[in-house]
N, C-alpha and C positions, 0 to 999 in steps of 0.2 A: 600396559596401561597408558603409557605415553603415546603410543601409536593410535590407540583408540581415541584419546583426547584430541590429538592432532587431526584425525579423520573427522571427528564431530565438529571441530572448530572450522575446518575447511568447508565442510558441508553447510554449516550455518552461514558462513561468509558468502559462499556461492549463492545460496538462496536469497540472502539479503541483497547482494549486488544485482542478481537477475531481476528480482522484484523491484528494485529501485529503477532500473532501466525501463522496465515495463511501465511503472508508474510515471516516469518522465514522459514517455510517449503518450500515455493516457492523458496526462495533464495538459500537454501541448495540444492535443486534439480537442480537449475540453475547452481550452481557451478560445480556439477558433469557432467552436460551436456556440460558445457564449457570445462572441462578437457577432456572429451571424444572427443569433436570436435578438440581440440588442438592436441591430440594424433593422430587422424585420419589425420588431415592436415599435421602433422609432418611426418607421414608415406608416405603420397602422395608426399610431397615435398622433402623427403629424409633427413630432419633435424627436430628433435623434437623441438629445440629452435626456428626455423622458424615458426612452427605451433603455439607455445606459443606467439610469437611476433605478428603473424597475428590476433589471437584472442584478444590480448591486444590492438592492433590498432583498432579493431572493437569496443571494449568497450570504448576506448578513444574518438572515433568519436561519439558514442552514448551519452557519457557523455557531450561532448561539445554541441551537439544538445539539450539535455535536459536542460543544463545550460542556453543556449541562449533563449529557449522558456519556461522557468520555470514558468513565471508569467501567460502566456496564457494557459499553460497546467494544472497547479495546482490550481491557485487562484479560478477559477470558481467552480472546484470540491469541494474544501474545503468550500467555501461559501455556495454552495448548500447543502452539507452534514450537516453543522452546522445549516443552516436554517431549514432543515427537522427535526433535532433532537430537536431544541429549540422552534420552532414556529409552530410545527404541531398541528392540532386542536384536540388533545386527552386530553386536560385539563379537559373537562367535565366528561370524563370517570374516571379520577383519583378522582375528587371531589365526584362522585357518589359512587365509591368504599369506600371512606372515610366515607360517610354517612351511608353505610350499616354496617360498623364495629363498 
């Protein structure tokens, strides 16, 4: 049982770390895309500051929507993820590997 718990904890930690690294790269590219959009909009509107304000307003609206629907959006995802990691039926494989060693 201890080996199974350790295996599942390591598996969850690996998924969390790899997802975090992926999200970091995604966020970095998103920042550059946002800066490019702000510059483009600023050139179209004739004011760099107006382009930045427009992009900031879009992010503010998205942030409010995510905040209002955070439970519906993320609770089921997190519960499903944790259920897959901790309650998946691969316990027999771990026990068989332990018997072979």
